[in-house]
C-alpha positions, -999 to +999 in steps of 0.1 A: -299-304-484-316-312-517-351-305-504-340-272-489-326-261-523-358-272-540-379-252-516-357-222-521-359-223-559-397-227-558-400-198-534-379-176-556-399-185-587-432-176-570-418-143-556-404-132-589-435-138-611-452-110-629-488-105-639-499-122-671-526-104-690-537-134-710-568-139-731-585-172-736-607-172-767-639-193-768-623-220-788-598-228-760-626-242-738-637-266-765-601-278-770-598-284-733-631-303-732-620-324-762-587-332-745-605-343-713-630-365-733-601-380-753-583-389-721-614-405-707-620-425-739-584-436-740-585-446-703-617-467-708-602-484-739-570-492-721-588-506-690-611-527-712-581-542-730-563-551-697-596-563-681-601-588-709-565-601-704-571-603-666-603-623-672-585-647-695-557-652-669-582-659-641-603-682-662-573-705-668-572-713-631-609-721-627-613-740-660-623-776-656-601-801-672-619-825-695-606-860-686-624-878-714-600-864-740-574-889-751-539-877-755 
């Protein structure tokens, strides 16, 4: 029932739309480009941070124990 209502609402919204006579100035394209580049840079920074954590986690399992150290 919920999905039927959702489809009905979306259909009504698409049928009742009017034309938008909008203008995008040249600065809008550069803002969109900056947003895309910022998203890419933030994604790379986040992935590199978690990649280093992942490498440290994996290196703990394959690290050789030094048996010559006295406790």
